[in-house]
C-alpha positions in Angstrom: 49.4 90.0 93.1 53.2 89.4 93.3 54.3 86.4 91.1 57.8 84.8 91.7 59.2 82.4 89.1 61.9 79.9 89.9 63.9 78.2 87.1 66.0 75.3 88.1 67.3 71.9 87.1 64.9 69.1 87.9 65.6 66.7 90.7 64.4 68.3 93.9 62.0 66.5 96.1 58.5 67.7 96.9 59.7 68.4 100.5 62.5 70.7 99.1 60.0 72.5 96.8 57.6 73.0 99.8 60.5 74.5 101.8 61.5 76.7 98.9 58.0 78.0 98.4 57.6 78.7 102.1 61.0 80.5 102.3 60.3 82.6 99.2 56.9 83.5 100.5 58.4 84.6 103.9 61.1 86.6 102.2 58.5 88.4 100.0 56.5 89.2 103.1 59.5 90.4 105.1 61.3 92.3 102.4 58.6 93.4 99.8 55.5 93.8 102.0 53.7 91.1 100.1 50.6 89.4 101.5 51.1 85.7 101.6 47.6 85.0 100.4 48.1 87.0 97.3 51.6 85.7 96.4 52.2 83.1 93.7 55.3 81.1 93.3 55.8 79.0 90.2 58.6 76.5 89.8 59.8 75.6 86.3 62.1 72.6 86.2 64.3 71.7 83.3 66.0 68.4 82.4 69.8 68.7 82.1 69.6 68.2 78.4 67.4 71.3 78.1 69.7 73.7 80.0 73.0 75.1 79.0 75.6 77.0 81.0 78.8 78.6 79.8 78.2 77.0 76.4 77.8 73.5 77.7 74.6 71.5 78.1 73.9 70.3 81.7 74.2 66.6 80.6 77.7 67.3 79.3 78.9 68.8 82.7 80.1 66.5 85.4 77.5 66.2 88.1 79.9 67.4 90.8 80.9 70.4 88.7 77.3 71.3 88.0 76.4 71.2 91.7 79.4 73.2 92.7 78.5 75.9 90.2 74.9 75.9 91.4 76.1 76.4 95.0 78.5 79.2 94.0 75.6 81.0 92.4 73.7 81.0 95.7 76.7 82.5 97.6 
C-alpha cells in the first residue's frame, strides 16, 4: 500500500487537488509500479502563519515572492 503525502500552503481549489491526486497516482503507476486501487494520497495544507521558509513565516513574505519561490522549487 503506497502512501504519498503532500505538504503545501493552503489555497488550492478542489479542482486543483483532484488534478494533483490524479497526476501523482499516474506517476506512481508509471514510475513505481503501484496499483492505483492500492495507492493513497494525503494532502496536508498549512496556513501561511504556520509555515516558515528561510527563517521567515509565510505571512511575512510578499505573496509574489512566495509564489516565485514555490515555482522555483518545482523546476
